[in-house]
N, C-alpha and C positions, 0 to 999 in steps of 0.2 A: 504494500500500500504506500502511496505517496501523498503526504499531507503537507500543504504549503505553509510557509512561515507566517507567524502571526495568527494562527488558527486557534480556536477554542472548542473543546469537546466536553460537554457536560456529562454528568453521571449516567450510567446505564445505556449509553449509546453504543451501538455495534457497527464498526466500520470494517468493510472487507469481508462480510459474511460469505462463506464459500458457496460456489454455484456448482451445478451438476457437471458442466463442461469446463475443463481446465483451460481451454483456449481463451486468450484475451481476458484473463481473470484478475488483472491488476486494477485496483481502485485508485484513481488519481483525482485529488481535490486540490484546487489552487489556493493561493494565499488569502489570508484573512477570513477564512470560513468560520462560521459560528454554528456548531452542531448542537442542538438542544437535547434535553433529557429524553432518553428512550428512542431516539432516532435509529433506524436500521438502514444501512446502505450496503448493498451487495457488491461483491467484486465484479470487475468487468464494466464499470461505468466511469466516464470521464467528466469531470466537473471543473468549471473555470473558477476565477477568483471572486471574492466577496459573496460567497454563497452562504445562505442562511436557511435553517429549518426551524419549524416549531416543534413542540414536544411530540414524540412518537410518530413522526413522519416515517414513511417506508418507501425506499427507492430500490427497485430491482436492477438486475444486471443489463448490460448492453445499451444503456442510455448515454446520450451525449448532451451535456447541459452547458450553456454558455456562462458569461460573466454576469454578476449582479442579479442572481436569480434567488427568489425566496419561495420556499415550499412550506405551507402552513401545517399546523398541528393535525395529526391523524390523517393527513392526505396520503394517498397511495399512488405512486407512479410505477406502473408495470414496466416490463422490459422493452428494449429496442425502440425507444422513442427519441425524438430530437427536440430539444428546447433551446431557443435562441437566447440572446442577451436581454437583460432588463425585464425579465418576466416575473410577474407576481401571481402565485397560485395560493389562494387562501386555504383555510382549514376545511377538513372533512370532504375534500374533493377526491374523485376517482379518475385517473388518467390511464387508459388501457394501452396495450401493446400497439406499436406502429402508429402512434400519434405524432403529428408534427406541429409544433407551436413556435411561431416566428417571433422576432424581436418585439419587445414592448407590449406584449399581450398581458391583459389583466383579467384574472379569473376569480370571481366572487366565491364565497363559502358555499359548500355543499353542491357545487356543480358536478355533474356526472357525464362522462363520455363513454361511448360504447364502440365496439369494433367487430362484433360477430353478427352477420346478416340474419341468420336464423338459428339461434341457439335452442336446445343443445344440438350440436352437429358433429358427426364423426370425423368429417374432414378437418374441423378445427383441432381435433386431437391428433391428427396425423403428424408423423415425424418427417414426412416428405416436404423438404424445404421449398420445392418448386410449386407445390400445391397450396400450402398454407397462405402465402401472401395474397393469392387471388380471393381467398375467403376472409382473411383478416384485413379490414380496412378501417384504421383509426381516422378520426377527424383531422382536418388541416385547418389551423387557425392562422390567418395571415397577419402581417405586421399591424400592431396597434389595435387589434380587436379587443372588445370588452365583453365579458360574459357575466351576466347578472347572477345573483345568488339563486341556487337551486335549479339552474337551467340544465336541460338534458339535451345532449347532442348525439344523434344517431350515427351509425357507422358510415365512414367515407364522406361525410358532409364537409364542405369547405365554407369557412367563414371569411368573407372578404376583408380587405384592409380597413381598419378603423370602424368596422361594423359594430353594432351594439345589440346584444341579446338581452331582452328584458328578464327580470327575475321570474323564475318558474317556467320560462319558455321551453317548449318541446320542439326542438329543431330537427326536422326530418328531411330538409332539402337545402341546397346551397343558398347562401346569403350574399347578396351583392356588396361590394365595397361601400362603406359609409351608410348602409341601410340600418334602420332601427326595426327590429322584429320583436313581437310579443305574442303570448297566448299559446294555446295547445289545441291543434298544432299551430306552430308559430307562423305569423303572417306579417308582412311588412306594414308598419304603421307610420313610417316617416323616414327621415334621414337625419344624420347628426347635425347637418347644417341648419335644421329647423328647431333644434332643441333650445330650451331656455333654461336659465339658472334661477330658481326661485329666490335665493337670497340676493341676487343681483350682482354677484361678483364678475360674471361674464355677460357680454352682450349676446343676443340671439345668434346661435350658430358658432359661438366661440368656445364652447365648453371643452371640446377636444382638440382645439388647434395646437395646444402644447404637445400633443402626441405625434405630430408630424415629424 
C-alpha cells in the first residue's frame, strides 16, 4: 500500500483489504488524505491527493479516483468505476460497478445508482469478461452534474453536463446538459439557466455559473 505524506487515518479503518485476484492489488492514496473511522478501502484502487471519507465508507477494488474527492459516511463505491476531480459524494449513497463520474459532480445523500438491466441475471454472475460488460452498464455523470438527495439513476443512463436531478427523482432515460428533471419517472421541468435563488444571493440563472 502507498499512502501519501500528510495523511491521517482514524481508528478502525482498513486500508488495502485483500481482493480475490492478486493482479493490480496495490492500494495507492495520494497526499493529505483524511480517512475517517471505520472506512474500508480494498487493494487495487488508485486515489489522488486531498481525498476524504466519512465514517464507515466502503470502497472496493479496481477504482480510479481523482484529486479532491470526498466520499461520505456509509457510502458504498463498488469496483471498477472512474471518478474525476473535485467530486463530492454525500452519505449513504450507492455507486455500482462500471460507473463513470466526471469532474465537479455533486451527489446528495442517499442517492442510488444501478447497473444491472434485469436482475437477478445469470449473465451478471458470469466470469466471462467479454460478456459481462454488455450486461453491466453503470450510469455516466458528466462534468458539473448535480444529483439531489434520494435520487435513483437506472443502468446506463447519462446525465449531461451541469444537469440537475431533483430530490427523489427516478431517472430512467438520458438527461440533456443543463436540464432540470424531477419526479418519478423523472421529466424535464426546466433548465439551470431559469433557476432562482430564494435568499437572493444569485440572480436568475446564476446559481450554477460557478461550476463552469
